[in-house]
N, C-alpha and C positions, 0 to 999 in steps of 0.2 A: 504493500500500500504506500509506504513512504517513497519507494523508488518511483512509482508512477506519479505520485503527487508532485514530486520535484521535476521529473523529466517530461511529463505529458499531463498537465493539469486538467486539460479539457476532457480527456478520456477518464481521468480519475473521477471528476465530477459526474460524468455520465454513468460510471460504474456504480455510483452510490444510489442510483435510481433502480438498480437491478434487485431482484429478490435476494435476501441474505444468503441463501444456499447456492446462488450462482456467482456471487460477488468475487469470491476468492479466485475462481477460475478466470473470470474476466480480467482481474488485476494481474494474474500471472501472464495472460496473453498480451496485455498492454505493456507489462514490464519487459517481456521478450521483444516486442516491437521497439520500445524505447532503447533497449540495449543494442539491438542490431542497427537501428538508425543512427546511433551515436558512435559506431565503430570508427568512422572516418575522422571524427574529432579527437580520437585517442591514439592515432597512429601517425607516424611520419613516413613510413614506407608501406608499400602495398602488401608485401609478403605477410607481415604480422596480421593484417586485416583478413587476408585469405585464410590464414591458419585459424583465426578466431571463428570465422564462419564455418570452417570444416569441423571445429570442435563442437559447434552447435548441431551440425548434421549428425555427427557420431553420437552425441549425447542423446538427442531426441530419438534416434533410431535404435538405441541400446535396449535390451530387454528390461521390462519394468522391475524385475527382481535383481537388477544389477547393483543396487545400493545407491546411496545419495552421492551427488556429484561434488558437494561442497559449495555449489553456486545456488543461492536461494531461489533466484528466478527460474533457473533450469529445473530444480527439483519441484517447484510449484507447478511449472508448465507440464512436466511429465505426469504429474498427478492428475492435472486437468485433462490431458490427452487421454489417459486411461479411463477416467471417470466418465467423460462425455463422448468417448470414442471418436475423437477428432482425427481426421485423415492426415497421416504423416506426409503424404504427397504434397499437401498444401504448404506445409512448412518447408519442404525441400525446394519447392518452386519459389517460395518467398526468399529463401536464402540465396538461391541462384540469381534471382533478379537483383538482389542487393549487392552483388559483386560490382554492378555498374557504379555504385557510389564510391568505390575505392579508387577509381580511375578518373582521368580528366577527358575521356573520349566524349565527343558531342553526342547528344541524342539524335539518331539518324532521321527519324520520321515521326509523324503523328501516331502511326500504327504502333511503333516501338514504344512511344510514351504511354499510350493507352495500355499496352501489354505490361509495361513496368508498373503502372498504377494498379492494374488488375491483379497482378501477382502479389502486390504489397498491401496497399490500403484496402482494396476491395476484399482481399482474402481475409484481412483482419476483421472486417465487418461481417463477412460470411461465417467465419469461425465463431465470432461472438454470438451470432444468431443461432448457431448450432448448440452453443452452451445454453442459451436462453430458452429455446424452443425448437428442438431438432425436427419435430414434425412439420413445423411451418417454414423452417429455414430454406429448404430446397425450393419452395414456391416463389421465394423472393430473392433468388440468387442473381437474376438479371438486374433487379433493383439495387442489390449490393454492388454490382459491377459499376453502374452509373454513379452511385453514391461515392464509392472509393475513388473513381476518377476525378469527380468534382472536388472531393476533399484533398486528394494528393496534389492536384494541379494548383489549387488555391494555396496549399502549404508551400509548394515550390515557388510560387510568386512572392510569398512572404519572406522566403529565404534567399531571394535573388541577390541582395548585397553580399551575403556570406558566400554563396556559390561563385559569384563573379570574382570575389577576392581570392578564392581558391583556384580559379581557372576552370571551373566546371560550368557546363551549359546544359541544362535540362530542357530548354526550349528546343523543339524539334528543328532540325536543319532545313527540312522542306518548308516549314512555316516561316523561318527566317528568310529563306530564299524568296518566298512569295511576297514578302514586304520589302525586298531589296536589301537585305542584310545577310550576315553569315555568322556562324558560331564564333569565329575568331574575332570579328568586329564587335560582336555583342559582349564577349568576355573582356576585351581590351577597352571597351568604352569609346571606340573611335568614331562611332556614328550614333550620336544621341537621338536624332530623329528616327533613324531606323530602329533603334532600341525601343523607342516609345511605340512605334507601330507594332513591333513584335509583342510587346507587353499587352497591347490592346487585343491582338489576335489570340494570345494565350488566355486572356480573361474571357473572350468570347467562346473559346473551346471549353473552358471550365464551366461557363454558363450553360453551354449546350448539354453537358452531362447533368448539371444540376436540374435543369428543366425536365430532363427525362426522368430523373429521380422524383421530382416533385409531382409529376403527372401520376405516378403510381403510389406515392407515399400515403395518400389518404386511406388506402386499403391495408396498410401495415397493421397487423394485430398488436394489441397492447403489449403482449409478451415480448415482441421484438424491438419495441421502441428504444430501450437503452442502447442497443447496438448502433442505432442510427442517430442518436441524439446529437453527436458533434456536427451533423449536417446543418443544424440550426445555426451554428456559428459560421459554418462555411457560407451559407446563404447571406448572412449579414456582412461578412467580410468581403465577399464578391460585390455586394451592393455598394460598399464604400470604395472599392477599387475602381469602379467604372467611372471613366472621365478623369481619373487621377493617376495617370500613368507615371508622371514625374514622382509622385509620392511612393508608388510601388517600387520604382527603381531605387529610390533612396531609403526604402525601408521605413516609411512613416505611416503605415496603415496598422492600426491596432484597435482592439475592443477593450473597454474597461472591464474590470472584474465584475462590477455590478451588472453590466450589460450581459456578460457571459452567463452569470448565474440566472438572470431573468429569462434569457432565451431558452436555456436548458430546462428550467422549471416549467415554462409555458408549454414547451413541446412535450415534455414528459407527462403533463397533465392533460393536454388537449390533442396531441399528435399533430399531423399535418392536415389542415382542412382547406 
């Protein structure tokens, strides 16, 4: 709980709306996500990052009776996987997708970006749904796909200053080319106008997935709401980004703590209408 509260406060708050019997499993899942998402921040060379991801593959794939690992998040996640019969393939695909984070290669295309978002953010939402209500989760897997893409793309927009400082570019190369820019120019900041057009296009792409999610969201059962609650914050963040590309580039978009609490509470109580 402490790890998620510090590293991913939005998902921590969302987990508090889950039934007590499901909360520990959700927090274990979110702690795993935060741990892997932060690997790049803790390494200076690629190899240690690759080794860390392989350790997680080996650990999650080990037999349940192989004893504790000594890593609290890993032990909690293994227990959740066993209790709720979560598919190991989803975690393997997640870890494979996260290899991209360790390198500075540009994101090749919109299809590649959507695939990356699907294997990471969308997978976390779908796994959380399986914890909450396995019987209903499968019916809303497509909705989880759009939700994860909207959430991840919005998160990447919020992290633009950090990624550009590192030399990373998550904006698809074909999107950048369409607006007259390139990954190299975007990272180096050599074409401010092109970067602003690229940000506007990325916001539009995230909005496209958000609208697809919102179209089906009213049919979400109450049991699955906690898994999708962070999308309330995604919608508000995207709304504030539109028309403010300069602020997105400079990292000046943020929601107050009060606003975050209010949006989560309102959607937990009323859903998406």
